[in-house]
N, C-alpha and C positions, 0 to 999 in steps of 0.2 A: 504494499499501500503506499509506504514511505517513498518507493522507486517510482511508483506511478505520478505521486504528488510531485517528487522534484523533477521528473520528466516533463509534467504538465507546466510546472513554474518556468522551466528553461525554454519550452516551447512558447509560452506567452511573452517571455521575456524577448525572444528572438522575433516574434510577431510585432511587439511593441517597438523594437528597435528599428525594424523595416519601416513601419508605419511613420516614424520619427523621421527616418532618412527619407522618405518620399515626400514628407512635408517639407523637410528642409530643400530638397531639390526642385519642388514646386515653387518654392517663395520666389523666385525668379518671374515667374507669371504676374506677380503683384506689382512689379518695379517697372519703371520706365525703360524704353528701348537703349537710350543713353546709360543708364546704370547697367543694364545687362551687357551692352557693347563693350565697355571700357572699365567697369569699377565692380565687378564680381571678384570673389577670391579665386587666387590662381587655382586651386583645386578643382571649382567649378567648371573651368575652361577645358578640364580633361574628361568631363563626364559626358555619358551618352546624350544628356539634354543639350548640351552645348553643341554637339555635332548634329544633332537633329535642327538646332536653329540654325546651324550654319548651312544647311541645305536649303532652307528657306532664303537666306542671304544670297546664296549663289543662284538659286531659281530667280530671285528678283533682279539681280545684276544685269543691265542693258547690254545690248551686244556691242555698243560703243563704249562700254566699260564701267559706267558710274552707276548711281542709283538715283532714285526719286526721294522726297523728303517725308518725313513725318509718318512713317511706316511702321508699325510695332512687329518686326519681324520675329520676335520671340513668342508670339501667339501662335496658336494652332491654326493652320490654313485648311480650309476646306479644298475638297476636289475641285468645286468651280474656281474658287480663289487661285489655285495652283494653275489651271488652266488659262485663267485670265492673264497671269503673270508670264506663262509661256508663250501666249499669244501676243503679248505687246513687249517682248523682249527687243524686236526691232524697232521700236518707235523711237524717232529722233530725240536726243538731248538727256542729260541726266543735270544734276545740281550739286552745288556745294553748300546750298543754304540751309540753314539749321543744323549744321554739322553733317549733313547727308554726304554719302560716298567716303569721307574720311572716317566717320564713325565705323560704317560696314568692314573697311580696310583693316583699322583697328583690332576690330573684332576676329576678322578672319586669321590676322596674325597671332593673336591670342590662343585661338583654338589651334591652330598649326602647331605653335610651338609647345603644346601639350600634347597633341595627339599625332603630328607629322601626317597628316591625311593630305596627300598631294592635291586633289582638286582644291583645296583651300588656298595652297600656295599659287596654283595656276589663277585662281579668281583673284588673288591679290596682285599679281603681276599683271593681269588684265587692267585692274583699277589703276595701277601706277602708270601702265601706257596711256590710259585716259588723262591723267593729269599732265604728263608730258604734251600730250595732242593739244589738249586746251588752253596751255598758256600761251599768253601773246608774246610777240617778238619783243615788246617793251619789258617783259618780264612779270607782268601781271596776270590776274586770271578773272573771267568773267564769273558771274554768279550761277549761270547755265550755259551748258554747251552740248550741242552746237547753239551759237547765240540765236535766241528767238525773234522772230520780225513781228511786227505789229505795235502801235502806238503805248499800248498799256502796258507791254512787257518788254519793250525796247530797253529800258533802263538795267535788265539783267545782264546787257552785255557790257555794261561799265567794268572798269577794274573794281572789285568790290571787297571792301573792309567789313560791310555791315555785318553784325553778328559774327565777327572773327573769321569770315569766310576764307579770307587768303592767309590769315595767320594759321589757322587750323591746317591747311594744305604745308604750308613753310615748316611746321613743327614736325608734320609727318616726313616730308622729305629729309630734313635735318635728323630724325631718327633712323631712316632708312641708310643715309649716307654715312653715318655713325655707328650704324649697327646696333642701336641701343637695345637692351631689354628683349621683347619678343621679337623685334626686327633682325636679331641677330641669327635667328633660327631660320628665317627664309631662305630658299635656295637661290639667292640672286647674286649674280657675277659681280665683278670687281668693276666691270664696265658698266652697269647699270648702277650699282652704287655711285660711281663716279658722276654719272649723268645726274643723278638726283642731288648731287652736292653742287653741281653747275646751275642746275634749274634752282635750287635754293639762293645761290649767290645772285642770279638774275632777277628773282623776286626781291631780295633784299634791295638791289639797286633800283627797282621801280618803286619801293617805299620811298627811298631817298629823292626819286625824282618827283614824285606827287605830294610831298610835304609842302604845305603852305607856307610861301614865304611873304612876310610882311615889313615894308621898309627894311629889306635886306636882311632879317631874321627868320629862322625857320621856327615856325610854331607847331601846329597839329594837323590834323587830316581830316577830310569829309570821309562819309561813310562810303562813298564811291566817287571815282574819278574818271574823266573821259580817257580812253585808252589810247589816244593820238595826241590831246594837248596835255594831257596830265591834270587839268584843271578840274576843281570841284563839280559835281554834275548832281542834278535832280534824280530821285528815285520815284518812288509813289507820290501821289499828290500832298502827303503829309510829311514827306521827307525831301524837304527842299535842301540845296547846297547849303553846306555850312562848315563852321569848325565844328568837329565833333568832340565832345566831352566824354564820349562813352566808347566808341569804337577806337579812338585814339591809344586808350589805355592798354588795349590786347598789343597794338603795333609798338608802343613803346617797351612793354615787358619782353616782346620778342627780341627787340634789338639788344636789351639789357643782357639777353642770356647768350650772346655771342662772345666767344671766351677772348678773342684777340680783336676788339672793336676798333676799325679805321677811324681816322680823325672825322671822316664825314659822318660815320656813325655816332661818334661821340657828341658831334656839333647836334646832330638830329635829336639825340636824347636831352642834351641840355636845352635845346630850345623848347623841347615839348614840356620839360619840366617847369621851365620859366613860364610858359603859357598856362600850365596847371594852378601854379600859385598865384597868378594874376587873376585867375577866372573863378576861384573857388566861391562858393554862395555859403556864406554863414548866417546863423540866426534864425534857419527855418528847418522844418521837419515835414515829413509826408505823413498825413493821418487819414485813416479810412473813417467817414462819417455817414450816416443815414441822410439821404435828401428828402424833401417833403412826399415823394412817393414809396419812402421805405426802402430804397436801394442803397446799396453801398457805394459811396462815392468817395474818391481820391480828392484830398484837398491839402492846401498848403497852410501852415499855421506858423506862427512865430515862436521860436525856442531859442532863447540865448546860449542855452548849454549844448544844442545840438551839434554833433559832428558835420564837417563841411559837406557840402553836395557840390556837383556840378550838373548843368542842364546838357541835355543829350544835344542841343542844337543851338549855336550861337551864330548871329547874323555876320556875314562877311563883311560887311561894310562897318557896321557900328561895334561889333564885338559882343553885344548884349545877348542874353539868352532869347528864344523865340520859341512859340508853340504853334502848331498848325492843325487843323482838322482836314476832313475829306475836300474840302472846298479849295484847298491849296492857298489859304490867305494867312499871312503871318498874325499872330497874335500876342501880345506882350505877356501874357499871364495863363497858367493852367486853367484858371476859373472861367476863362472864355471859350474854352473848348468844350464840344457836346459829350455828352455822358459816355457815349460808346468808346470814342477815341481817348477821352481823358482817363478812363479805367482800363482800357485794352492795349496800352502801349507804355513803353518804359521811358518816361520823360525826364526823368533826374537818376543819376547815378552817383556812388560813392567810390566807385574802383580807382580813379585817381590818386585815392589817398595811398593804395597799395605801393603805387609807383613813387610818390614823393616819401613814402617811409623808407623803401629800398635805395632810393637815389644816393644818398652819402655813401653807404657801404660800396655801392656798385662803384662810384668814382674814385673810392680809394682803393679797392681791389683791382680794379680793370683799366683805369686809366692811368698812364705813365707819363 
């Protein structure tokens, strides 16, 4: 009887452990695609679940080599959804917007490093070819490639810093060139890694060429620049050409990560830091309050103790913050923007504070 009881206990313990393991493995389904693609524990990328997700990612890869955006590839696909993905693999164009293509490539690299499944490396190499193919001669990248036509989407052909699009590309190329972390496991030739370094260097040169200069002094960047003139360019109607207090942060952080910065890179960082210092907004904070209709509403309130903020957009002529609704008309305050855009867009940022905090150490360590 005791033997039977002991065996039963061991069996139940095994079932419980299996159930717990299954529950742990299934936790990825509750996460965002970004989290699954790049932030899971290393052991998870060695799991059957990760390989199953990788099958979805490879199925969704376009023939041109990239991916489309905002797709939760870690969720189960129905047979109809798989058939639709297969049917549209040849559709023109993929994107770097919202982290697309770069996230998928980083995910494939992580799973390959853990499982050495050859199709994953092939899909990654195809994505890398897409990055090489879509780079402009000037060194920049569009948001969407092949570039779309049509007045409402033409902006996606500009050199795009918006939402760190080009910064994400350059970070990946640098990791490939340096064979960092999981990129070291990919079976890429020395020639391909050298090409990644050359494309990275061209991208940095583009960043330097597009930095907005005022009275001979380098400042920051716009969220997108014309690929021929390098001038700041409009995007959507509420995204007018401007000094960007948001996208410029990622660019400066990338430049500060260069091991042996050239005098031109140092001047670019110095100029951007000076601009950030001069354009920080103090004494306010953002708050969520209910409006007369009971909706949550983003408002700016006075707060002398609040940390510094920066506006997303600063006027190219006056240097003052501005805000814009879908009508494309500049406004002086967030309160003048309609509820939908006011609450559905990032009008302020605190990210330049990270640059200002890091700057003294960077200058002391990397600038000789």
